[in-house]
C-alpha distance (Angstrom), angle and dihedral (degrees) to the residues before:
residue distance angle dihedral
M1 . . .
R2 3.80 . .
M3 3.78 120.8 .
I4 3.79 133.9 -172.5
F5 3.80 126.3 -142.1
V6 3.79 116.2 -169.8
N7 3.82 107.8 -157.2
L8 3.80 116.2 -151.7
P9 3.79 130.1 179.3
V10 3.80 112.7 -131.0
K11 3.79 131.4 -169.6
D12 3.82 96.2 -148.9
L13 3.80 113.5 28.4
E14 3.81 96.0 -169.4
A15 3.81 92.9 49.0
S16 3.80 91.1 48.3
K17 3.81 91.6 49.5
R18 3.81 90.4 50.9
F19 3.82 90.4 49.2
F20 3.82 95.4 52.4
N21 3.81 93.0 40.2
A22 3.84 88.3 53.6
L23 3.82 88.2 55.1
G24 3.80 87.7 59.0
F25 3.82 98.7 -99.3
P26 3.82 112.8 128.2
T27 3.79 127.2 -142.3
N28 3.81 117.6 -114.3
Q29 3.80 100.3 -137.6
Q30 3.81 92.1 -163.8
F31 3.82 89.9 72.1
T32 3.79 98.7 33.4
D33 3.78 130.2 97.6
D34 3.80 137.2 141.1
T35 3.84 91.7 -66.4
A36 3.81 102.1 40.7
A37 3.79 143.0 23.1
A38 3.79 128.4 -161.1
I39 3.80 110.2 -142.6
V40 3.81 113.5 -164.5
I41 3.81 113.6 -139.2
E42 3.81 95.6 168.1
E43 3.79 134.7 -19.5
N44 3.83 92.8 -79.0
I45 3.80 100.0 26.7
S46 3.80 125.2 75.8
V47 3.78 135.3 165.5
M48 3.78 114.4 -141.9
L49 3.79 109.0 -150.4
L50 3.80 107.1 -157.8
T51 3.78 129.9 -173.4
H52 3.79 111.7 -119.8
A53 3.81 90.7 -106.2
K54 3.82 91.6 52.5
F55 3.81 93.8 43.2
A56 3.82 90.0 51.8
E57 3.83 89.3 60.9
F58 3.82 89.3 67.2
I59 3.81 101.8 45.6
N60 3.78 143.3 58.6
G61 3.79 113.9 -130.0
G62 3.77 130.9 8.5
I63 3.78 133.1 -33.1
A64 3.80 114.0 -104.1
D65 3.80 117.5 -126.9
A66 3.81 103.5 -121.5
S67 3.81 90.7 -162.3
Q68 3.83 89.6 63.7
G69 3.81 100.0 48.5
V70 3.79 143.1 -6.4
S71 3.79 119.8 -110.2
K72 3.81 97.6 162.8
L73 3.79 143.2 12.7
M74 3.77 121.7 -144.1
C75 3.78 113.0 -154.8
L76 3.79 125.1 -163.8
S77 3.77 124.0 -167.2
A78 3.79 121.0 -128.5
A79 3.79 131.3 -156.1
S80 3.81 94.5 -133.1
R81 3.79 145.5 4.4
E82 3.80 87.5 -104.2
E83 3.81 91.1 56.6
V84 3.83 89.4 51.6
D85 3.81 91.7 53.9
D86 3.81 92.6 41.9
L87 3.81 93.0 54.3
L88 3.81 91.3 49.1
A89 3.82 90.8 49.5
K90 3.82 91.0 50.3
A91 3.81 91.2 47.8
V92 3.81 93.3 51.5
A93 3.81 92.9 43.5
N94 3.80 90.6 53.6
G95 3.79 103.7 48.4
G96 3.80 103.1 -72.7
K97 3.81 125.7 117.0
A98 3.79 130.3 -134.2
Y99 3.79 106.1 -110.2
R100 3.82 110.0 -167.8
P101 3.79 134.8 -1.1
A102 3.80 116.6 -82.7
M103 3.81 115.3 -82.8
D104 3.80 113.0 -135.6
Y105 3.80 116.9 -178.1
G106 3.80 96.4 158.9
Q107 3.81 96.6 -115.9
M108 3.80 90.6 40.6
Y109 3.79 128.5 44.9
G110 3.76 128.4 176.9
V111 3.77 148.9 158.3
S112 3.78 134.9 -164.1
F113 3.77 135.6 -145.7
Q114 3.77 140.6 175.7
D115 3.78 120.2 -122.5
P116 3.82 118.3 -135.6
D117 3.83 90.6 -83.1
G118 3.81 93.4 51.1
H119 3.84 97.7 -104.8
V120 3.81 109.4 148.6
W121 3.80 119.3 -125.8
E122 3.80 125.7 -174.3
V123 3.80 124.0 -160.9
M124 3.81 115.7 -159.8
W125 3.78 135.3 -176.1
M126 3.81 118.4 -161.6
D127 3.78 124.0 -168.4
P128 3.82 103.7 -109.1
A129 3.81 89.5 -137.5
M130 3.80 89.9 67.7
I131 3.81 94.7 53.9
D132 3.79 109.6 95.4
Q133 3.82 102.8 -141.2
A134 3.81 90.8 -175.9
E135 3.82 90.1 58.6
I136 3.79 90.8 49.6
K137 3.83 89.9 52.9
R138 3.84 91.4 47.7
T139 3.79 90.7 51.7
A140 3.81 92.0 48.3
E141 3.81 90.6 50.3
A142 3.81 91.3 48.6
L143 3.81 89.6 52.5
K144 3.81 91.5 50.4
Q145 3.80 91.3 50.6
A146 3.80 91.3 49.0
E147 3.83 92.8 55.2
P148 3.79 114.3 107.0
A149 3.79 114.5 -109.8
């Protein structure tokens, strides 16, 4: 099973934990201490919130200030348009800021917000009818065939 851990530097670990918990994402206490917190987005997706001192242990160079410029966008899927709007409302109510106007393309709908440290998050709903499940299966099979024996 493959997992993804998005590592983010945060200025105030407790405030960041409260923010993500308020969005409905629990903290995995097994990987949390006074320098880091594992926030569970889905079973295989976690965000590691790291104090600046802890984050610096993993990088060469300085830590970029996310409130001054955007170096990445994290995008989460949503099950409905209502879930997209609900997550944005929770983010804004808990210290985040709306980032750009909503994007409505009919079969796709999304919003974006900044967390308290300025990291940009998008939330997108896609009409399931437009997702080509056969193409997803073909891609998965191609990946399996490309794996070394």
